[in-house]
ZAMARGU-4260 file (C-alpha; in steps of 0.2 Angstrom, whole numbers, plus 5000, padded with zeros to 4 digits):
<rodrens>
0) 4813/4734/5014 | 4811/4742/4997 | 4820/4738/4983 | 4828/4749/4968 | 4837/4746/4953
5) 4852/4756/4959 | 4859/4764/4977 | 4867/4781/4973 | 4877/4784/4989 | 4879/4802/4994
10) 4867/4816/4988 | 4884/4832/4984 | 4882/4835/4967 | 4892/4821/4959 | 4876/4810/4966
15) 4862/4819/4964 | 4868/4823/4945 | 4871/4805/4940 | 4855/4798/4949 | 4845/4811/4938
20) 4853/4804/4923 | 4849/4786/4928 | 4832/4788/4934 | 4827/4791/4917 | 4828/4774/4915
25) 4831/4765/4930 | 4821/4766/4948 | 4836/4774/4958 | 4835/4778/4976 | 4849/4793/4984
30) 4856/4789/5001 | 4862/4805/5010 | 4870/4803/5027 | 4866/4823/5032 | 4847/4832/5034
35) 4851/4837/5017 | 4858/4836/5001 | 4874/4844/5000 | 4881/4848/5017 | 4899/4846/5016
40) 4909/4849/4999 | 4895/4857/4989 | 4884/4867/5000 | 4902/4876/5003 | 4909/4879/4987
45) 4913/4896/4980 | 4913/4887/4962 | 4923/4896/4945 | 4922/4889/4928 | 4937/4889/4920
50) 4943/4878/4905 | 4962/4882/4911 | 4961/4873/4931 | 4967/4854/4934 | 4977/4842/4924
55) 4971/4835/4909 | 4957/4825/4913 | 4950/4837/4923 | 4950/4852/4909 | 4942/4839/4897
60) 4927/4837/4907 | 4926/4855/4910 | 4926/4858/4890 | 4913/4846/4890 | 4903/4854/4903
65) 4903/4870/4896 | 4888/4870/4883 | 4876/4864/4898 | 4881/4876/4911 | 4882/4891/4900
70) 4863/4885/4892 | 4854/4875/4904 | 4841/4862/4894 | 4823/4868/4897 | 4815/4866/4913
75) 4830/4862/4922 | 4831/4880/4929 | 4823/4895/4931 | 4839/4904/4932 | 4856/4907/4926
80) 4867/4895/4931 | 4884/4907/4925 | 4887/4922/4926 | 4905/4929/4918 | 4919/4931/4929
85) 4938/4934/4923 | 4951/4925/4929 | 4969/4934/4933 | 4985/4924/4936 | 4998/4935/4947
90) 5016/4930/4947 | 5030/4940/4956 | 5047/4942/4950 | 5052/4927/4955 | 5037/4918/4948
95) 5037/4923/4931 | 5046/4909/4924 | 5031/4899/4932 | 5018/4909/4923 | 5027/4908/4907
100) 5029/4889/4908 | 5009/4890/4911 | 5005/4902/4897 | 5016/4891/4884 | 5005/4874/4886
105) 4992/4875/4871 | 4975/4875/4879 | 4981/4888/4892 | 4988/4899/4879 | 4971/4897/4869
110) 4961/4902/4881 | 4973/4916/4889 | 4981/4932/4888 | 4997/4939/4895 | 4996/4955/4905
115) 5008/4967/4910 | 5009/4970/4927 | 4999/4988/4924 | 4988/4980/4915 | 4984/4968/4927
120) 4983/4982/4940 | 4969/4993/4930 | 4959/4978/4933 | 4962/4977/4951 | 4967/4993/4958
125) 4972/4986/4976 | 4986/4973/4969 | 5003/4982/4974 | 5014/4989/4963 | 5031/4980/4971
130) 5022/4962/4970 | 5017/4960/4953 | 5025/4958/4941 | 5014/4950/4927 | 4999/4940/4925
135) 4989/4929/4914 | 4970/4935/4911 | 4958/4920/4906 | 4942/4931/4900 | 4928/4916/4896
140) 4925/4910/4913 | 4912/4912/4925 | 4904/4911/4942 | 4893/4896/4945 | 4879/4896/4952
145) 4880/4882/4964 | 4864/4878/4974 | 4853/4881/4957 | 4864/4869/4949 | 4862/4853/4965
150) 4843/4859/4966 | 4841/4856/4946 | 4849/4838/4947 | 4837/4836/4964 | 4820/4842/4954
155) 4826/4833/4939 | 4828/4816/4949 | 4812/4820/4958 | 4804/4822/4941 | 4810/4805/4936
160) 4801/4796/4951 | 4818/4794/4960 | 4819/4795/4979 | 4831/4805/4991 | 4832/4797/5006
165) 4841/4810/5020 | 4845/4807/5037 | 4852/4791/5029 | 4869/4785/5035 | 4876/4770/5027
170) 4879/4758/5043 | 4882/4741/5032 | 4881/4735/5016 | 4879/4716/5010 | 4883/4706/4996
175) 4868/4695/4993 | 4865/4684/4978 | 4871/4697/4964 | 4864/4710/4973 | 4864/4723/4987
180) 4858/4723/5003 | 4863/4741/5010 | 4857/4749/5028 | 4853/4766/5028 | 4848/4776/5043
185) 4830/4764/5048 | 4828/4757/5032 | 4835/4742/5023 | 4837/4743/5004 | 4841/4733/4990
190) 4847/4735/4973 | 4856/4727/4960 | 4870/4742/4958 | 4878/4752/4971 | 4887/4771/4965
195) 4899/4775/4977 | 4896/4794/4976 | 4900/4796/4996 | 4914/4809/4993 | 4925/4810/5007
200) 4918/4795/5014 | 4919/4786/4998 | 4934/4775/5002 | 4924/4768/5020 | 4909/4764/5010
205) 4918/4754/4997 | 4927/4745/5014 | 4909/4742/5019 | 4905/4732/5003 | 4921/4723/5005
210) 4928/4732/4990 | 4947/4739/4992 | 4952/4758/4993 | 4957/4767/4982 | 4967/4779/4992
215) 4958/4794/4993 | 4963/4809/5003 | 4950/4822/5008 | 4958/4841/5011 | 4953/4855/5021
220) 4950/4871/5009 | 4947/4885/5022 | 4939/4902/5016 | 4936/4919/5024 | 4924/4936/5018
225) 4928/4952/5019 | 4925/4969/5016 | 4931/4977/5000 | 4940/4994/4999 | 4927/5008/5006
230) 4917/5016/4992 | 4926/5003/4978 | 4912/4993/4968 | 4923/4977/4965 | 4909/4968/4957
235) 4918/4968/4941 | 4935/4963/4947 | 4942/4947/4941 | 4946/4929/4951 | 4963/4934/4955
240) 4975/4918/4958 | 4993/4915/4964 | 5002/4906/4950 | 5009/4895/4961 | 4992/4892/4970
245) 4997/4898/4988 | 4981/4911/4987 | 4968/4918/4979 | 4952/4930/4981 | 4936/4937/4971
250) 4920/4947/4974 | 4904/4940/4979 | 4890/4949/4985 | 4899/4965/4987 | 4913/4958/4998
255) 4931/4948/4993 | 4932/4931/4996 | 4949/4927/5002 | 4956/4908/5004 | 4974/4901/5008
260) 4972/4887/4996 | 4975/4875/5009 | 4975/4856/5006 | 4977/4851/5023 | 4975/4830/5023
265) 4959/4829/5036 | 4949/4815/5042 | 4933/4814/5033 | 4924/4825/5043 | 4912/4842/5046
270) 4928/4853/5042 | 4930/4869/5052 | 4943/4884/5046 | 4957/4882/5059 | 4965/4899/5064
275) 4980/4896/5055 | 4976/4894/5039 | 4964/4909/5042 | 4982/4919/5048 | 4990/4911/5030
280) 4974/4919/5020 | 4976/4936/5027 | 4995/4938/5026 | 4995/4932/5008 | 4982/4943/5003
285) 4989/4959/5012 | 5006/4954/5004 | 4998/4956/4988 | 4986/4972/4988 | 4985/4985/4997
290) 4971/4983/5008 | 4972/4979/5027 | 4960/4965/5033 | 4952/4974/5050 | 4938/4962/5051
295) 4931/4946/5047 | 4913/4944/5040 | 4911/4926/5040 | 4924/4910/5040 | 4922/4892/5033
300) 4929/4877/5028 | 4926/4863/5017 | 4932/4845/5010 | 4941/4844/4993 | 4945/4824/4992
305) 4958/4819/4979 | 4963/4802/4972 | 4982/4798/4972 | 4984/4806/4954 | 4970/4821/4956
310) 4959/4813/4944 | 4942/4807/4948 | 4939/4788/4949 | 4924/4783/4939 | 4919/4765/4935
315) 4916/4750/4941 | 4926/4742/4953 | 4938/4729/4945 | 4934/4717/4962 | 4914/4719/4958
320) 4904/4721/4943 | 4890/4728/4955 | 4898/4741/4965 | 4902/4757/4954 | 4914/4772/4959
325) 4911/4791/4958 | 4923/4798/4967 | 4940/4811/4969 | 4934/4826/4960 | 4943/4835/4970
330) 4941/4854/4970 | 4934/4853/4952 | 4916/4843/4957 | 4905/4857/4952 | 4913/4864/4934
335) 4913/4845/4927 | 4897/4840/4936 | 4887/4841/4919 | 4900/4831/4908 | 4904/4817/4924
340) 4887/4813/4926 | 4883/4811/4909 | 4902/4799/4907 | 4896/4790/4925 | 4878/4785/4919
345) 4884/4779/4903 | 4896/4767/4910 | 4884/4762/4924 | 4873/4758/4911 | 4887/4750/4901
350) 4884/4763/4886 | 4897/4771/4874 | 4902/4788/4883 | 4893/4801/4873 | 4902/4807/4858
355) 4903/4825/4861 | 4912/4819/4877 | 4923/4810/4869 | 4928/4824/4856 | 4931/4837/4871
360) 4944/4822/4876 | 4936/4813/4891 | 4943/4795/4893 | 4934/4782/4900 | 4950/4772/4903
365) 4958/4788/4910 | 4944/4787/4926 | 4942/4770/4929 | 4947/4763/4946 | 4958/4749/4936
370) 4972/4761/4938 | 4974/4759/4955 | 4974/4739/4954 | 4987/4730/4965 | 4993/4750/4971
375) 4993/4746/4992 | 4981/4758/5001 | 4982/4761/5020
</rodrens>
């Protein structure tokens, strides 16, 4: 049996980042069910930094994460965490009303500019004339080095003497005299606080601790990789997304990533791509572009886990002040990690949320699990 101040369950980006912050002043053990951190969602994310993605809470967390992602602190990483990548949101004639309504939102209007169909096609020449009616361009966004960000937090945790325990699925959690006993793999750990950053398994972890579920829904997201047009350099193309989020594609390492932007509810699992979703991705991509997909270079699926209101669940359980939720980041966990981890660490230690986060619109009450109190969950 080993003791700590705080046990963080789940070593994806959420758990790794909050554990790194907490380890500055606390004895922290980061527990991971798999053989390496970030196996499920974090390790399968093709993340993009964009301040107009998600609801108002997500946008606030993203704005508050910008400074860290663009200029990480000295010693965090030797490589850049971001590379510029425009974001182009496209619409058919039938979708122009949706595009216009989106463009009128105040924070969207500040971050984007309208493009005509010819202007959009000049950026991405494979877009079909008969498909494209209008577009919206966000220039101040970027690709994120997910591996670099995740490993930076894990290195920081180790430098602060935090411990990482891999191959340690949580099998039992017992409330013992104001603290916790956690059976994880072959070890039993004790601590006064638990941070539940278990991603798709977070509701199951809560149930082991006798805490009510908040109704998290893991959803499968499918990605395939295809060749670009022969002889056409695509590295400078923007991310291209359908305004109704029916599909997207983006360049990566000389290839194109395609996704049908699927959100299929599934049980927590090692997600695998579904042939139907792959076919949908290709059909939607080919309907919008002149490129015919003749072979797939790669395929995979990951999990995006959402709370019922699609806002992260961050805060102490109303049922137990020793059980802290950090879950439900959906598809926004990478781009919000710098701000969300700082907010979570402050709340765990019962400190005020940092001022710069508040100035960007981050509100503890909007993230709190107390908002689900009294709601029935399955």
